[in-house]
C-alpha positions as CSV (number, residue, x, y, z in Angstrom):
1,M,83.9,100.3,100.6
2,V,81.8,97.7,97.7
3,S,81.8,96.8,94.2
4,H,78.5,94.2,93.0
5,L,78.9,91.7,90.3
6,S,76.6,92.0,87.4
7,L,74.7,89.5,86.2
8,F,74.6,87.7,82.5
9,P,73.3,85.3,80.0
10,I,75.3,83.0,78.2
11,E,72.7,80.5,76.7
12,F,69.6,80.4,75.8
13,G,68.0,77.1,74.8
14,L,64.1,75.3,74.3
15,G,63.3,74.1,78.0
16,H,67.6,75.0,78.8
17,H,69.0,78.2,80.2
18,E,71.9,78.7,81.8
19,F,73.6,82.2,83.3
20,S,76.5,83.0,84.4
21,C,78.2,85.9,86.8
22,V,82.0,86.7,86.3
23,D,83.3,87.2,90.5
24,L,85.9,89.3,92.0
25,F,88.5,86.8,90.7
26,G,87.9,86.0,87.5
27,S,85.6,82.7,87.8
28,K,81.8,82.0,86.7
29,I,79.3,81.7,88.8
30,Y,76.7,79.1,86.3
31,L,72.9,78.3,87.3
32,T,71.1,76.3,85.2
33,S,67.5,75.7,85.2
34,N,66.0,72.4,83.0
35,G,62.7,73.9,81.6
36,G,59.7,75.6,83.7
37,R,58.8,79.4,84.0
38,M,58.7,79.5,87.6
39,S,61.8,77.3,87.9
40,F,64.0,79.5,85.3
41,F,62.6,83.1,87.1
42,S,63.6,81.4,90.3
43,R,67.0,80.5,89.3
44,L,68.3,84.1,87.0
45,I,66.9,85.2,90.6
46,T,68.9,83.6,92.2
47,L,71.8,83.8,90.5
48,F,71.5,87.8,90.7
49,I,71.4,87.6,94.8
50,I,74.7,85.4,94.3
51,C,76.6,87.8,92.2
52,N,75.4,91.0,93.7
53,V,77.2,90.3,97.3
54,P,79.4,92.4,98.3
55,V,82.5,92.0,97.8
56,A,85.3,94.2,100.7
57,Y,88.0,96.4,99.4
58,G,91.3,96.1,101.3
59,D,92.6,99.2,103.6
60,W,96.1,101.8,102.4
61,R,99.0,101.6,104.3
62,V,101.0,104.2,104.5
63,A,104.4,103.5,102.0
64,Q,108.1,104.8,102.4
65,G,108.8,108.4,100.6
66,S,105.7,109.7,103.5
67,T,107.6,112.4,105.5
68,V,105.4,115.7,107.4
69,G,107.2,118.4,107.6
70,F,107.2,121.8,109.6
71,V,108.9,125.2,108.9
72,S,110.3,126.5,112.3
73,I,111.4,130.6,112.4
74,K,113.9,132.3,114.3
75,N,114.4,135.7,114.8
76,N,111.1,136.4,113.0
77,V,113.1,136.2,109.3
78,V,115.1,132.7,109.7
79,G,112.9,129.5,108.0
80,E,114.2,126.4,108.1
81,V,112.0,122.9,107.1
82,N,112.0,120.3,109.2
83,T,110.8,116.5,108.4
84,F,109.7,113.5,110.4
85,D,110.6,110.0,107.8
86,Q,109.0,107.5,109.6
87,L,105.6,106.9,109.8
88,S,103.1,104.2,110.3
89,G,99.4,104.1,109.8
90,T,96.5,102.9,107.2
91,I,93.6,104.4,105.8
92,F,91.0,101.7,106.6
93,D,88.4,100.8,104.3
94,S,85.4,102.2,107.0
95,G,87.0,105.4,106.7
96,R,89.0,105.8,109.4
97,V,92.4,107.7,109.2
98,Q,95.3,106.7,112.0
99,I,98.8,107.8,111.0
100,V,101.4,107.6,113.3
101,I,104.4,109.9,113.4
102,A,108.4,108.5,115.0
103,L,109.1,111.9,117.0
104,S,112.5,110.4,117.1
105,S,112.8,110.6,113.5
106,V,112.9,114.1,113.3
107,E,115.8,115.9,110.3
108,T,116.5,119.2,110.5
109,G,120.0,118.5,108.9
110,I,122.1,119.2,112.2
111,K,122.1,116.3,114.5
112,I,122.6,118.3,118.0
113,R,119.4,120.4,116.9
114,N,117.9,116.8,116.4
115,E,118.7,115.9,119.8
116,R,118.0,118.9,121.4
117,L,113.9,118.8,119.9
118,Q,113.9,114.5,120.9
119,K,114.6,115.4,124.6
120,M,113.9,119.7,125.1
121,L,110.6,119.8,122.7
122,F,109.0,116.7,122.4
123,E,110.2,114.7,125.2
124,V,110.4,111.8,123.3
125,A,110.9,109.4,126.2
126,S,107.7,110.3,127.4
127,F,105.8,111.0,124.2
128,P,107.5,108.8,121.5
129,T,104.8,109.2,119.1
130,A,102.3,112.1,117.6
131,S,99.0,110.8,115.3
132,I,96.5,112.4,112.8
133,D,93.3,111.0,113.3
134,A,91.1,111.8,110.8
135,A,87.6,109.7,109.7
136,L,86.1,110.0,105.5
137,S,83.0,110.2,104.4
138,D,81.2,107.0,101.8
139,S,81.9,108.9,99.0
140,Q,85.8,110.2,100.2
141,I,86.2,106.5,100.6
142,A,84.0,105.7,96.8
143,A,86.2,108.4,94.6
144,L,89.8,106.7,96.4
145,R,88.6,103.7,95.0
146,A,87.7,105.8,91.8
147,G,91.0,107.1,91.4
148,G,92.1,110.3,89.2
149,A,92.4,114.1,91.6
150,R,90.9,115.8,93.4
151,A,90.6,118.8,96.2
152,E,89.1,117.5,100.1
153,S,88.8,119.6,103.3
154,V,89.1,116.7,105.5
155,S,88.9,117.0,109.7
156,V,91.6,116.1,111.4
157,N,92.7,115.3,115.1
158,I,96.5,115.8,115.7
159,R,97.8,114.1,119.1
160,L,100.9,115.6,120.1
161,H,102.7,115.3,123.7
162,G,99.6,114.1,125.4
163,K,97.1,116.8,123.8
164,T,95.1,116.7,121.0
165,V,93.7,119.4,118.4
166,S,91.3,119.4,115.7
167,K,92.4,121.0,113.1
168,T,91.1,121.1,109.5
169,A,93.1,120.0,106.3
170,N,93.3,121.2,103.2
171,V,94.5,118.6,100.6
172,S,94.9,117.3,96.8
173,V,94.9,113.7,97.2
174,S,95.3,111.2,93.5
175,S,95.3,107.5,93.2
176,S,96.0,105.5,90.6
177,G,96.6,101.9,89.9
178,G,95.4,101.2,94.0
179,D,98.0,103.7,95.0
180,V,97.3,106.9,96.8
181,R,98.8,110.2,97.4
182,V,97.9,112.8,99.8
183,T,99.4,116.2,100.0
184,T,98.7,119.6,101.7
185,T,97.6,122.0,99.5
186,Q,97.9,124.4,102.4
187,P,99.8,124.2,105.7
188,I,98.2,123.5,109.1
189,V,99.0,125.8,111.2
190,I,99.5,124.4,114.8
191,T,100.5,126.4,118.0
192,A,103.3,125.7,120.9
193,Q,100.1,126.3,123.4
194,E,97.5,124.4,122.5
195,F,99.7,120.7,122.8
196,G,102.1,122.4,125.9
197,L,105.1,123.3,124.1
198,E,105.9,126.9,125.3
199,S,108.3,125.7,127.7
200,G,110.1,123.4,125.1
201,V,109.9,126.6,122.9
202,A,111.7,128.6,125.3
203,A,114.6,126.5,126.2
204,L,116.1,125.7,122.9
205,Q,115.6,129.5,122.5
206,Q,117.5,130.1,125.4
207,I,120.1,127.5,124.2
208,A,120.6,128.5,121.0
209,G,121.2,132.0,121.9
210,L,117.8,133.5,120.1
211,N,115.8,136.7,120.3
212,A,112.8,134.2,119.1
213,I,111.9,131.7,117.7
214,S,107.8,131.4,116.4
215,R,105.3,129.9,119.0
216,S,103.3,129.0,115.1
217,I,104.4,126.0,113.1
218,P,103.4,125.6,109.4
219,V,103.3,121.9,109.3
220,T,103.1,119.6,105.8
221,V,102.4,116.7,105.1
222,D,102.7,114.4,102.0
223,L,101.1,111.0,102.3
224,R,102.1,108.0,99.5
225,L,99.7,105.0,99.9
226,T,99.9,101.3,99.1
227,A,96.3,99.2,98.5
228,D,97.0,96.3,100.7
């Protein structure tokens, strides 16, 4: 993202013209003309160019309190909410989005269940992380910088267990004071088959003595990001 700085005259006098603009850090840039029509306008144009050089903004980084959650449904009736609490990532100024999830941070509320998911389903020894990647448009990035709240539809690539699947995420985005919060307005539904997790789900079902575990998993995202 870029911002253009404005130009304004600060003094006029016979044979003497002084102009300034304020840069991003609140400092003034001055150019002075000591007479002459061409000299006056050439300096005015020069200052205009200087003051309108694009200024790069920073990125947004994932902050504490961000979570990715999913619901597991057992025996077709019992739903359990689980979360991943260790996330990292960035929304870059260019529009690229990269979120990394530590699969070992899965939290089900029961220690043995956490361990089973880590070892039998996610196989964290071989696949320690999952990721969510996206590319935001120029208008979406500009809206983030402008602040306020809005709804967005974003194409995302989810990488899990060595496979990448494309999905559409409907999200609510709010930004204020340089901070951004992104939350899904409806779950992103993934399946065990898409990511080669069917055998892991079957193993969990067997060890827990369940009749069924749903192979469709609703995923929710709640990201809190702070500007660099």
